[in-house]
TIRO-568755 format. One record per residue (C-alpha): residue in three letters; x, y, z. Coordinates in Angstrom, 2 decimals. Each point is the difference from the previous one (the first is absolute). Example, Ala and Ser with C-alpha at 12.3 -4.5 7.8 and 13.67 -1.06 7.14 Angstrom:
2
> ALA; 12.30; -4.50; 7.80
> SER; 1.37; 3.44; -0.66
***
This chain:
392
> MET; 61.01; 145.36; 129.34
> PRO; -0.40; 3.37; 1.54
> LYS; 3.96; 0.44; 1.21
> HIS; -1.37; 3.10; 2.32
> VAL; -1.30; -2.93; 1.94
> VAL; 1.93; -3.28; 0.12
> LYS; 3.43; 0.86; -0.39
> SER; 1.65; -3.40; 1.13
> LEU; -0.59; -3.11; 0.94
> TYR; 2.13; -2.13; 2.50
> TYR; 1.81; -3.29; 0.21
> ILE; 1.19; -1.06; 3.77
> THR; 2.80; -1.96; 0.09
> HIS; 3.33; -0.86; 1.98
> ILE; 3.10; 1.63; -0.86
> ASN; 1.86; -2.70; -1.31
> ASN; -2.25; -0.34; -3.14
> LEU; 0.52; 3.38; -1.22
> PRO; 3.15; -0.91; -2.24
> SER; -2.37; -2.33; -1.77
> ILE; -3.06; 2.05; -0.37
> LEU; 2.06; 2.61; -1.52
> ARG; 1.40; -2.60; -2.44
> TYR; -3.15; -2.18; -0.51
> GLY; -2.80; 2.31; 1.20
> ILE; -2.63; -0.59; 2.37
> LEU; -0.93; -3.78; -0.99
> SER; -3.06; -2.06; 0.75
> HIS; 0.54; -2.70; 2.44
> ARG; 0.04; -2.73; -2.87
> GLN; 2.43; 1.69; -1.98
> VAL; 1.85; 0.19; 3.11
> GLU; -0.09; -3.68; 0.19
> ILE; 0.84; -1.04; -3.66
> GLN; 2.77; 2.61; -0.55
> GLY; 1.58; -1.48; 3.48
> ILE; 0.60; 3.48; 0.88
> PRO; 1.40; -0.40; 3.94
> PHE; -2.33; 2.49; 2.13
> THR; -0.26; 1.03; 4.02
> PRO; -3.77; -0.48; 0.80
> VAL; -1.84; 2.86; 2.09
> TYR; -3.51; -2.15; 0.17
> ASN; -1.43; -2.34; 2.13
> PRO; 0.46; -3.56; -1.92
> GLU; -3.81; -0.52; 0.81
> ILE; -0.89; 3.07; -1.43
> VAL; 1.63; -0.31; -3.32
> ALA; -1.01; -3.67; -0.48
> ASN; -3.76; 1.32; 0.58
> ARG; 0.83; 2.66; -3.10
> GLU; 0.47; -3.44; -2.19
> GLN; -3.46; -0.98; 0.31
> ARG; -1.73; 3.30; -1.02
> LEU; -0.80; 0.34; -3.80
> THR; -0.54; 3.07; -2.00
> PRO; -2.88; 0.35; -2.61
> ASP; 2.71; -1.36; -2.56
> ARG; -0.15; -3.26; 2.32
> LYS; 3.76; 0.52; 0.84
> SER; 1.31; -0.08; 3.36
> LEU; 1.50; 2.97; 1.93
> TRP; 2.97; -1.63; -0.28
> ASP; 0.25; 0.93; -3.62
> TYR; -0.15; 3.76; 0.98
> ALA; 2.41; 2.46; 1.44
> ASN; -1.93; 1.92; 2.73
> VAL; 0.41; 3.66; 0.70
> TYR; -1.86; 2.16; 2.62
> PHE; -1.96; 3.12; -0.35
> GLN; 0.88; 0.75; 3.68
> PRO; 3.10; -1.47; 1.17
> ARG; -0.64; 1.07; 3.61
> ASN; -2.24; -2.60; 0.80
> PRO; -0.38; -3.15; 2.36
> MET; 1.81; -2.16; -2.08
> LEU; 3.13; 2.47; 0.30
> TYR; -0.84; 0.05; 3.67
> LYS; 0.40; -3.90; 0.31
> VAL; 2.98; 0.15; -2.29
> ILE; 1.81; 2.71; 2.42
> SER; -1.15; -1.60; 3.19
> GLU; 1.54; -3.33; -1.20
> THR; 3.28; 1.28; -1.67
> ASP; 2.16; 2.97; 0.94
> LYS; -1.13; 2.67; -1.55
> LYS; 3.47; 0.96; -1.21
> ASP; -0.12; -2.64; -2.32
> VAL; -3.16; 0.90; -1.81
> VAL; -0.40; 2.24; -3.16
> ILE; -2.94; 0.94; -1.78
> VAL; 0.52; 0.10; -3.82
> ALA; -2.29; 2.68; -1.77
> VAL; -1.17; -0.35; -3.43
> LYS; -1.25; 2.07; -3.02
> PRO; -4.03; -0.05; 0.08
> GLN; 0.17; -0.58; -3.52
> VAL; 0.70; -3.83; 0.89
> VAL; -3.85; -0.64; 0.23
> ASP; -0.18; 0.26; -3.97
> ALA; 1.80; -3.67; -0.09
> GLN; -2.82; -2.14; -2.08
> GLY; -1.47; -2.37; 2.47
> ALA; 0.54; 2.19; 3.03
> PHE; -2.82; 0.14; 2.84
> ILE; -0.55; 2.12; 2.99
> SER; -0.97; -1.97; 3.47
> LEU; -2.35; 2.33; 2.10
> GLY; 1.74; -0.98; 3.21
> ASN; 2.62; -2.59; 0.57
> ALA; -0.25; -2.36; -2.48
> ALA; 0.39; -3.16; 1.44
> SER; -3.54; 0.58; 2.06
> SER; -2.88; -0.93; -2.11
> LEU; -2.12; 2.76; 1.47
> SER; 2.73; 2.50; -2.49
> PRO; -1.90; 0.16; -3.33
> LEU; 2.59; -0.41; -2.91
> LEU; -0.62; 2.15; -2.83
> ASP; 1.28; 1.58; -3.33
> ILE; 2.01; 2.98; -0.08
> LYS; -2.60; 2.31; -1.12
> SER; -2.56; -0.85; 2.82
> GLY; 2.48; -0.44; 2.48
> LEU; 1.56; 3.29; -0.35
> GLN; -3.57; 1.30; -0.03
> SER; -0.26; -1.33; 3.65
> ILE; 3.20; 0.98; 0.84
> ASN; -0.29; 3.57; -0.67
> GLY; -3.32; 0.23; 1.40
> GLU; -1.44; -1.83; 2.86
> TYR; 3.29; -1.73; 0.71
> TRP; 2.34; 3.06; -0.15
> GLN; -0.78; 1.02; 3.86
> ILE; 0.62; -3.53; 1.40
> ILE; 3.57; -0.33; -1.79
> ASN; 0.98; 3.67; 0.94
> ASN; -0.94; -0.86; 3.75
> ASP; 2.12; -0.35; 3.12
> TRP; -1.27; -2.70; 1.30
> TRP; -2.71; -2.54; -0.38
> LYS; -2.25; -2.61; 1.66
> THR; -1.01; -3.53; -0.83
> GLU; -3.92; 0.57; 1.00
> ASP; -0.66; 1.98; -2.50
> GLY; 2.14; -1.26; -2.95
> THR; 2.59; 2.57; -0.25
> LYS; 2.66; -2.21; 1.28
> ARG; -0.35; -2.23; -2.75
> LYS; -0.74; 3.13; -2.64
> ILE; 3.10; 2.14; 0.56
> MET; 2.05; -3.26; -1.35
> ALA; -1.64; 0.63; -3.37
> GLU; 2.19; -1.24; -2.73
> CYS; 1.07; 0.27; -3.51
> LEU; 0.64; -3.72; -1.71
> ILE; 2.53; 0.24; -2.95
> PRO; 0.26; -3.16; -2.19
> ASN; 3.61; -1.56; 0.52
> GLY; 1.82; 3.04; 1.28
> ILE; 0.84; 3.63; -0.14
> PRO; 3.21; 1.04; -2.12
> PRO; 2.59; 1.72; 2.01
> THR; -0.18; 3.07; -2.15
> ASP; -3.38; 0.40; 1.65
> ILE; 1.73; 0.67; 3.29
> HIS; 0.58; 3.73; 1.12
> SER; 0.30; -0.05; 3.94
> VAL; 0.97; -2.06; 2.77
> TYR; -1.01; 1.02; 3.35
> VAL; 1.90; -0.75; 3.33
> THR; -0.62; 0.77; 3.55
> SER; 3.24; 1.45; 0.52
> PRO; 3.20; 2.08; -1.50
> ALA; 1.88; -2.67; 1.16
> VAL; -1.79; -2.51; -2.09
> ALA; 0.23; 2.29; -2.70
> GLU; 3.70; 0.30; 0.06
> ARG; 0.00; -3.78; 0.14
> ILE; -1.91; -0.29; -3.50
> ARG; 1.58; 2.73; -1.71
> PRO; 2.67; -2.46; -1.28
> VAL; -2.60; -2.51; -1.68
> LEU; -1.87; 2.97; -1.63
> ASN; 2.95; 1.61; -1.28
> GLU; 0.67; -2.97; -2.19
> PHE; -3.61; 0.30; -1.49
> PRO; -0.09; 1.56; -3.62
> HIS; -2.92; 2.17; 1.12
> PRO; -0.25; 2.42; 2.34
> VAL; -2.03; -0.92; 3.36
> SER; -0.52; 1.95; 2.71
> VAL; 0.72; -0.94; 3.55
> VAL; -3.06; 1.63; 2.54
> VAL; 0.89; -0.14; 3.80
> GLU; -3.74; -0.12; 1.54
> PRO; -0.14; -1.72; 3.49
> HIS; -3.69; 0.96; 0.28
> MET; -0.83; -2.45; -2.98
> PHE; 1.09; -2.90; 2.20
> PHE; -1.63; 0.88; 3.17
> GLN; 3.03; 2.22; 1.18
> PRO; 0.33; 3.23; 1.47
> ARG; 1.29; 2.81; -2.23
> ARG; 2.17; 1.35; 2.26
> HIS; 0.62; -0.12; 4.05
> GLY; 2.42; 1.11; 2.81
> ALA; 0.96; -0.98; 3.35
> ILE; -0.93; 2.45; 3.00
> THR; 1.47; -2.51; 2.87
> ASP; 1.10; -3.97; -0.25
> LYS; -3.62; -0.54; 0.22
> LEU; -2.21; 2.57; -1.47
> SER; -0.07; 1.80; -3.77
> TRP; -1.60; 2.02; -2.49
> VAL; -1.77; -1.77; -3.01
> ASP; -1.39; 1.19; -3.36
> GLY; -1.94; -2.90; -1.50
> ASP; -3.41; -1.71; 0.66
> MET; -0.26; -1.37; 3.49
> PHE; -2.65; -2.64; -0.70
> PHE; 3.02; -1.89; -1.45
> SER; 2.06; 0.53; 3.08
> GLN; 1.37; -3.29; 1.79
> MET; -0.46; 1.47; 3.44
> GLN; -2.87; -1.68; 2.08
> THR; -1.76; 2.63; 0.85
> LEU; -1.29; 2.82; -2.58
> THR; -1.82; 3.29; 1.53
> VAL; -3.08; 1.24; -1.67
> SER; -0.67; 3.48; 0.58
> VAL; -3.85; 0.56; 0.89
> ASN; -2.46; 1.89; 1.72
> THR; -2.39; -0.82; 2.94
> VAL; -3.38; -0.13; -1.93
> GLY; 0.75; -2.89; -1.93
> VAL; 0.24; 1.58; -3.52
> MET; 2.61; -1.23; -2.61
> GLY; 0.04; 2.36; -2.61
> LYS; 2.78; 1.08; -1.34
> GLY; 3.79; -0.53; -0.65
> LEU; 1.83; -3.13; 2.02
> ALA; -3.26; -0.92; 2.11
> SER; -1.99; -0.12; -3.18
> ARG; 2.49; -2.06; -1.41
> ALA; -0.15; -2.42; 2.94
> LYS; -3.57; 0.26; 0.15
> TYR; -0.05; -2.18; -3.64
> GLN; 3.32; -1.99; 0.49
> PHE; -0.79; -1.67; 3.39
> PRO; -3.82; 0.23; 0.43
> ASP; 0.28; -1.82; 3.56
> MET; 1.90; 2.90; 1.25
> TYR; -2.58; 2.23; -1.02
> VAL; -2.53; -2.03; 1.70
> VAL; 2.16; -0.02; 3.37
> TYR; 0.23; 3.89; -0.62
> GLN; -3.56; 0.82; -0.24
> ASP; -0.42; -2.85; 3.22
> VAL; 2.05; 2.22; 2.18
> CYS; -1.04; 3.25; -1.05
> LYS; -3.56; -0.83; 0.70
> SER; 0.83; -1.71; 3.36
> LYS; 2.31; 3.26; 0.71
> ALA; 2.85; -2.03; 0.70
> LEU; 2.14; 2.15; -2.43
> VAL; 0.46; 3.42; 1.08
> MET; 2.40; 2.63; 0.04
> GLY; 3.34; -0.55; 1.53
> MET; -0.49; -3.88; 0.33
> PRO; 0.89; -2.08; -3.18
> TYR; -1.97; -3.20; -1.15
> LEU; 2.24; -3.26; -0.68
> TYR; -2.04; -2.53; -2.12
> LYS; 2.00; -3.10; 0.02
> ARG; -0.95; -1.33; -3.36
> GLU; 0.75; -3.76; -0.39
> ALA; 0.61; -0.04; -3.78
> SER; 3.32; 0.10; -1.65
> LEU; 0.40; 3.06; -2.46
> ASP; 1.75; -2.66; -2.57
> GLU; -3.39; -1.77; -0.35
> ASP; -1.63; 3.08; -0.73
> LEU; 2.79; 1.32; -2.39
> ALA; 1.60; -2.87; -1.67
> ASP; -1.14; -2.24; -2.96
> GLU; -0.66; -3.89; 1.30
> PRO; 1.29; 1.01; 3.50
> LEU; -0.50; -3.36; 1.23
> SER; 2.54; -1.33; -2.20
> MET; 2.59; 2.26; 1.90
> PRO; 1.94; -2.11; 2.49
> ASN; 0.56; 3.27; 2.24
> LEU; -3.45; 2.25; 0.58
> ASN; 1.24; 3.19; 1.75
> ALA; -1.88; 0.46; 3.26
> ASN; -2.84; 1.30; 0.88
> LYS; -0.68; 3.87; -0.63
> TRP; -1.40; 2.18; 2.90
> PHE; -1.85; 3.56; -0.41
> LEU; 0.28; 2.55; 2.37
> LEU; -2.61; 2.27; -0.48
> PHE; 1.28; 3.70; 1.28
> PRO; -2.41; 2.90; 0.18
> THR; 1.17; 3.21; -1.11
> LYS; -2.83; 1.88; -0.06
> GLU; -3.59; -0.65; 1.60
> HIS; -2.01; 0.79; -2.95
> TRP; 1.00; -0.20; -3.66
> LYS; -1.08; 3.46; -0.78
> GLU; 2.51; 1.45; 2.31
> GLY; 3.73; 0.32; -0.18
> SER; 2.31; -2.28; 1.59
> ASP; 0.84; 0.82; 3.90
> PRO; 3.74; 0.07; 0.78
> LYS; -0.75; -0.06; 3.78
> GLY; -2.04; -3.45; -0.55
> ILE; 2.48; -1.36; -2.06
> GLU; 2.49; 0.43; 2.33
> THR; -2.00; -1.39; 3.00
> GLY; -0.38; -3.21; -2.63
> LEU; 3.72; -0.27; -0.55
> GLY; 0.47; -0.11; 3.74
> TRP; -2.65; -2.73; 0.52
> LEU; 1.95; -1.80; -2.55
> LEU; 3.33; 0.44; 1.46
> GLU; -1.69; -1.12; 3.38
> ASN; -1.58; -3.09; -1.26
> TYR; 1.77; -1.23; -3.10
> LYS; 1.85; -2.93; 1.84
> THR; -2.98; -1.29; 1.96
> GLU; -2.15; 0.26; -2.79
> GLY; 2.51; -2.17; -2.28
> VAL; 1.23; 2.19; -2.73
> GLN; 3.09; -1.04; -1.32
> SER; 0.48; 2.46; -2.67
> ILE; -2.42; 2.89; -1.42
> ALA; -0.30; 1.94; -3.17
> MET; -1.85; 3.43; 0.46
> PRO; -0.81; 3.01; -2.58
> ALA; 1.11; 3.67; 0.79
> LEU; -3.11; -0.03; 2.44
> GLY; -2.39; 3.03; -0.76
> CYS; 2.15; 1.23; -3.01
> GLY; -2.25; -1.32; -3.09
> LEU; -3.45; 1.30; -0.02
> GLY; 0.37; 1.22; 3.47
> GLY; 1.84; 3.10; -0.39
> LEU; 2.64; -0.34; 2.13
> ASP; 3.83; 0.48; -0.82
> TRP; 2.80; -2.40; -0.11
> LYS; 2.45; 2.40; 1.44
> ASP; -2.40; 0.08; 3.06
> MET; -0.94; -3.69; 0.15
> GLY; 3.22; -1.26; -1.29
> PRO; 2.00; 0.53; 3.33
> LEU; -2.98; -0.50; 1.80
> MET; -0.44; -3.42; -1.06
> CYS; 3.71; -0.70; 0.35
> ARG; 0.14; 1.06; 3.49
> TYR; -2.55; -2.97; 0.89
> LEU; 1.14; -2.72; -2.61
> SER; 3.58; 0.42; 0.86
> LYS; -0.60; -1.17; 3.68
> MET; -1.57; -3.19; -1.36
> ASP; 2.25; -3.21; 0.02
> VAL; -1.26; -1.36; -3.48
> ARG; 0.59; 0.81; -3.70
> ALA; -2.55; 3.24; -0.85
> SER; -0.38; 1.73; -3.43
> ILE; -1.78; 3.31; -0.74
> TYR; -1.44; 0.17; -3.33
> LEU; 0.35; 3.43; -1.64
> PRO; -3.04; 1.64; -1.27
> GLN; -0.36; 0.13; -3.58
> GLU; -2.12; 3.24; 0.30
> GLN; 2.93; 1.97; 1.10
> GLN; 3.40; 0.30; -1.66
> ILE; 2.77; -0.04; 2.85
> ALA; 3.33; 1.75; -0.64
> PRO; 3.10; -2.01; 1.18
> GLU; 0.84; 2.05; 3.22
> PHE; -3.51; -1.18; 1.56
> LEU; 1.11; -3.65; -0.51
> ARG; 3.09; 0.27; 1.93
> ARG; 0.74; -2.03; 2.85
> GLU; 1.00; 3.42; 1.78
> PHE; -3.28; 1.77; -0.52
> LEU; -2.01; -2.88; 0.80
> LEU; 1.50; -1.07; 3.18
> GLY; 0.62; 3.40; 1.02
> LYS; 3.80; 0.12; 0.08
***
């Protein structure tokens, strides 16, 4: 197996199961039942039951295999942490050599789906390292093109994976890391603890500016805010950056964007609010209809930062647009909002100028607001302090 490609495979589980996993390994559902090992489930019972019905080419049920993902940051994990406190979820990483187990298979997508081929290891790895590589390393997915299913590609190991193949445990915060260290210290083999909030759809870091305003280093499209802001031009082109991702991840939003550009309803200084009637959980979670509480509809604020896509961003036009937002957010029904650092990505503007400008307006809004830091710029800590951003 080319180690420079697949470095680990991953198992999603409840933190309560960690002691037994370190003792017995990652076992198949069947082996857990046979051995009578107590466990705390994180998966919906219907999903688990459906997996029993799917058979591998060896005519065995999926219940006879331990399943590990090539990409743990997937729709199943999104569903799990939507239904379980993220502090109680851990991701166990195992050595890639587990695929060498006799009788193992690779599922090119969620193994419970009949659309996912179950292949021998050699054929499966060729696909994973080839056409599937970009899919399983992407930050997002869609139902329509199959990537929502395909990003959940699995390796199926008969009976189980021995504890000696475990090398790391990923957690969402330092507090959870400290919580599991005593358990790991009892394990005879070294196991690393890795704090990786991004893997759990959480910000890498964040800081308070006011009681309701904060800056965030993370993926805005997984924000829990009601309204997501997409910076755009006024000629209907979404070619690069966050706008390009929004175009493909939310094609209905792109259609609305083109319509308002053609009708000249989108101009500098006057953003357009698309009140989308769909929950983000429906797009992101595996089997969303089984979730007891889908999140509310996600809206998009199309915020012009330049007129033509070839131009640099216009700070005066951005300020006018922020003024429009401050004046209209209540009547439009905006309850919370996430916003990128306007113009600071491909638009060429500097956070040192735009950060304080955005805070001047957003700090006056009586709703929660988050400014997502530009990934294109390294921002020194002094320019993230509230004194700098609020001019105090």
